[in-house]
C-alpha positions, 0 to 999 in steps of 0.5 A: 894601179900603175902608181901602186906598181911604181911605188912598189918597184921603188921600195923593192929597189931601195930594199936591195941596198938596205939588205946589203947594208944590214948584211954587214952589220955584224962585222961593223958591230964588232968594230964599234967601241963601247961605251958610245957617247952621244951629245944632244940638246939635253946633255950627253947620253952614254950607251954602255953596250950594244943595245938589243932591244930598241924603242923609239918615240915621236915621228919616224925614228923607228925608220932608222933601225928598220932601214938597218935591219933592226925591228924595234920592240916598240915605236909610235903609231902613225897619226898622219897619212895612215890610209888603212888605220893600222898605225903603220905608214906604207913604207914601214909596213913594207919594210916589216914584211921584208924583214919577216917581222910582226907588227911591234908594239905601237905607242899611242902618242895622241896625248903625248908620250906613253911612258908606261907603254915604252917602259913595258917594252923593256928597251936598252935604248930609246931613239928620239933624234927627231922629236919635240921632247921637253926636258921633263920628257927626256928625264922620264924616258932616261929613267927607262933607258938611255935616250938619243935626243935631238941635237939643237931644237925640237922638230928641227932635226933633218933626215941626215942628222936623224940617221946619224944620231939614231944609228950612232945610238944603235952602234951602227954609225958606219951603216948610217953614213952608207944609208945617207950616201945611198939616199943622196944619190937617189935624190941627185938622180931624180933632181937632175931630171928636172932642171926647171927647179934650178933657181926657184924658191919655195915656201911651205905654208902650214895647214890653211883654213879656207874659211879664214885666210887672215893669217899665214902660218908657215914652216921656217928654215929650221923645219925639215920640210923646208930643209928638204927643199935644198936637197931638191934644188930649191932655195928659201926666199930671203923673206922666209929666211928673215922670218925664221926665228932661231929654234922655231920650226914655224912662223906666222904673219898677218895676210895683210903683209902678204907682199913680203912673200912676193919673191916666192916662186912655189908655194907648198901647202896642205889642202884641197880644191876648196882651199885653192879656190879660196886662195884665188878669191881672197883679195890679199892672198891672190896678190901673192905671185905664186898664188896668182900664177897657180904655182902651188902644190897642195898635199893631202893626208896621204903618203905624198903629203906625209913624206913631204916631211922626209924620213929614211924610208919615205924618201924613196917611196915618194921622191919622183912623184913629189919632185914632179909636182914641184917641177910642174909648179916651177914651170908656172912661175918665172924666177924673181930676184931673191 
């Protein structure tokens, strides 16, 4: 109950400034010159006039318009961390209530983008700055409305870039920058309370199989989860940097090469107690200092696990809890040369 109240308080405080940002939207809109031109990985998108009907696809792009006071006509249903199965993550549900808005159309993206459903919402713009769009996806969506795609590589747009690109697509670039600064301030305040993170390195291992630990899959320095470590005062060890292929958000090595990650202070992964026990008993994985020292953060299919991939509305929701988990792990693992 206490944790719920703390979370609710965090969201309420965050929404005070969100509402303030949104209140100035009309004045800022008047200062936006159209057409707006946005460059991205697939070329250039031109938005001829202020969009009235906004749709988003893929993960979390809808949080940008919501944070800026705009309710999209449709966005992707949550497929991870949705505890009550309503297709909305808790911070999104709270924001809709604050805006006195009904639940919009939710696109089922279990088998990819539902182009017909997107088209049915008759959008003026489609936001997808954080996504894995293929060229074919982009071409099809562009037949429906102008599309804001990712700047370089799929699933590699960090939360700042997501806000900048998507807010530009709304004609609200200035409000997007204000949102970024406010979130940065909250992060800085939270991290300052945990000096034990200073100088520590962290690695984010993807979903491990407790019954088969022969392969170690991990997120590279191109992934948003890993980029978020830098915001929290953590570094990526040289071993992860060197194993990060350009344009790839994930990598993989054989567990026989686990010694490559001796310079990792903290390991973050998705899993439970069963996984922890399997790691400790595995003769290869147990050689990893972060594992042997218990400097691990295990995340579940819950709000904290979901928001480890940072998004505009989720950061405030879980920031203090997530940083506290990382700090507890940091205490268990002395820093090593990078």
